[in-house]
C-alpha positions in Angstrom: 114.9 -19.1 124.2 113.6 -15.7 123.0 112.3 -13.2 125.5 108.5 -13.1 125.9 107.0 -10.0 124.4 105.0 -7.8 126.7 101.2 -7.6 126.3 99.6 -4.6 127.9 95.8 -4.4 128.1 93.7 -1.4 128.9 91.5 -2.0 131.9 88.7 0.2 133.2 87.8 -1.8 136.3 88.6 -5.0 138.3 86.5 -7.2 136.0 88.6 -6.1 133.0 91.7 -6.7 135.1 90.8 -10.3 136.0 89.9 -11.2 132.5 93.1 -9.6 131.0 95.2 -11.6 133.6 93.3 -14.8 132.8 94.0 -14.3 129.0 97.7 -13.8 129.5 98.4 -10.1 129.8 101.6 -9.0 131.3 100.6 -5.6 132.3 97.5 -3.3 132.6 97.0 0.3 131.6 94.3 1.6 133.9 92.1 4.5 132.7 88.6 5.9 132.7 86.5 7.6 130.2 87.6 6.2 126.9 85.4 8.8 125.1 88.2 11.1 126.0 90.9 8.6 125.0 91.6 7.6 128.6 91.7 9.8 131.8 92.9 9.4 135.3 90.8 6.8 137.2 89.5 7.1 140.8 91.8 6.1 143.7 89.1 3.5 144.6 89.4 1.9 141.2 93.2 1.7 141.5 92.9 0.1 145.0 90.2 -2.4 143.8 92.4 -3.5 140.8 95.5 -3.9 143.0 93.5 -6.2 145.2 92.0 -8.2 142.4 95.2 -9.1 140.3 98.9 -9.2 140.8 99.8 -7.9 137.4 101.9 -4.6 137.1 99.4 -1.7 136.5 100.3 1.6 134.8 97.9 4.4 135.9 97.0 7.1 133.5 97.8 10.8 134.6 95.6 12.9 132.3 92.7 15.1 133.4 91.1 16.2 130.1 91.0 15.2 126.4 93.9 16.3 124.4 97.6 16.5 125.2 97.9 19.8 127.0 98.8 19.4 130.7 96.1 21.7 131.8 96.1 22.4 135.7 99.5 21.0 136.6 98.8 21.4 140.4 95.9 19.1 139.9 98.0 16.6 138.0 100.6 16.6 140.7 97.8 16.2 143.3 96.3 13.2 141.3 99.7 11.6 141.1 100.1 11.7 144.9 96.5 10.3 145.3 97.2 7.5 142.9 100.4 6.5 144.8 98.6 6.6 148.1 96.1 4.2 146.6 98.8 1.7 145.7 99.9 2.7 142.1 103.5 2.2 141.4 103.8 2.7 137.7 102.2 5.5 135.5 101.4 6.8 132.0 101.7 10.5 131.1 102.7 12.9 128.3 102.1 16.5 127.8 102.7 18.8 124.8 103.1 22.6 124.6 101.0 24.6 122.1 103.8 24.5 119.6 103.8 20.8 119.6 107.0 20.4 121.6 107.1 18.5 124.9 105.9 20.5 127.9 109.0 20.0 129.9 107.8 22.0 132.9 104.7 19.9 133.3 106.5 16.6 132.7 109.2 17.6 135.2 106.7 18.6 138.0 104.7 15.4 137.6 107.7 13.1 137.3 109.1 14.7 140.5 106.0 13.5 142.3 106.6 10.1 140.8 110.2 9.8 142.1 111.2 6.1 142.2 108.4 5.0 139.8 108.6 3.8 136.3 106.4 5.5 133.7 105.4 5.5 130.0 105.3 8.6 127.7 102.0 7.9 125.9 100.8 8.7 122.3 101.3 12.4 122.7 104.6 11.5 121.0 102.5 10.7 117.9 101.3 14.3 117.9 104.6 15.9 118.6 105.9 18.5 116.0 109.2 16.6 116.1 109.3 13.2 117.8 113.0 12.8 117.4 113.6 16.1 119.3 111.1 15.1 122.0 112.9 11.8 122.5 116.2 13.7 122.7 114.8 16.0 125.3 113.5 13.2 127.5 116.5 10.9 126.9 117.7 10.8 130.5 114.5 11.5 132.4 114.2 9.6 135.6 111.7 6.8 135.5 110.9 7.0 131.8 111.3 3.5 130.4 108.6 3.2 127.7 107.1 5.0 124.7 103.6 4.1 123.8 103.3 4.8 120.1 101.5 4.0 116.8 104.3 5.7 114.9 101.7 8.3 113.6 98.7 10.1 114.9 96.5 8.1 112.4 97.5 4.7 113.8 99.8 1.8 113.1 98.9 1.5 109.5 100.3 5.0 108.8 103.1 4.7 111.4 104.6 1.4 110.4 107.7 2.9 108.6 108.4 5.1 111.7 107.9 2.2 114.1 110.2 -0.1 112.1 112.9 2.7 111.9 112.7 3.5 115.7 113.0 -0.2 116.4 116.1 -0.3 114.6 117.5 2.5 116.6 116.9 0.8 120.0 119.8 1.6 122.4 120.9 4.8 120.6 120.7 8.0 122.7 117.0 8.9 123.0 116.0 5.4 121.9 116.9 3.4 125.0 113.3 3.1 126.2 111.0 0.2 125.2 108.8 0.8 122.2 105.2 -0.2 123.2 103.2 -0.4 120.0 99.5 0.5 120.2 96.9 2.6 118.5 95.0 0.8 115.7 97.1 -2.2 116.2 95.9 -5.5 114.6 96.9 -9.1 114.7 98.2 -8.9 111.2 100.7 -6.2 112.1 102.4 -8.4 114.7 104.7 -10.7 112.6 106.4 -7.7 110.9 106.8 -5.8 114.2 108.2 -8.9 116.0 110.6 -9.5 113.2 111.8 -5.9 113.6 112.5 -6.5 117.3 109.5 -4.8 118.8 108.9 -6.6 122.1 105.8 -4.8 123.6 102.2 -4.5 122.3 99.3 -2.5 123.7 95.6 -3.3 123.0 92.4 -1.7 124.1 89.4 -2.2 121.8 91.0 -5.4 120.4 90.4 -7.0 123.7 86.7 -6.2 123.7 84.6 -8.0 121.1 81.5 -6.1 122.3 83.2 -2.7 122.0 84.0 -0.2 124.8 80.6 -0.8 126.2 81.5 -4.4 127.0 84.2 -5.9 129.1 87.7 -7.3 128.3 87.5 -10.9 126.9 90.0 -13.4 128.3 89.7 -15.3 125.1 90.4 -12.2 122.9 93.5 -11.5 125.1 94.6 -15.1 124.8 94.5 -14.9 121.0 96.9 -12.0 121.2 99.1 -13.9 123.6 99.3 -16.7 121.2 100.2 -14.4 118.3 103.0 -12.8 120.3 104.5 -16.2 120.9 104.5 -16.9 117.1 
């Protein structure tokens, strides 16, 4: 029997989390302020979602729009606050002005997350050299996933990169799970599954009313069915 593909759904609150779980989501990405592409939520939201569902939850560590780390002391403080609220898994990713990974920022935040698993998010799609970034982070403690569309423009543009990286799974720098998201549509799924991609990330696709409306359990269930072929 083939391994079940992971379906991760963006949640903004406990209502979203409950609907995502009812629809068959495997994991949540918890953020706030999607106008800024997702920032760190409040500790109260983290605690509320942990009480509402039993799904794994990855909490965003990002304080402002863009991919610069900004105030790293504040990021470290936010990481500690989220852990105190019950968060056990995280999402982060910081770039330097030259488009390379901001290793100092990643190292400082990851140190605060010792023992936790985390995703390097779509900053990889804006990196000057994504292969070099992967090589630099290859053995980073806790890093087990890259959230990527393959290109800054989204999955349509990034498909060749996604298929190539899926084919390199297990090579140095490519041991982490490829979590595909960013303009992802249902019609992309068969090709990605065939290539060996086993993790998918949706946000707006789970919200028929747009970001002003809640996650729909029915929409999530449609994705669940698609991932099961």
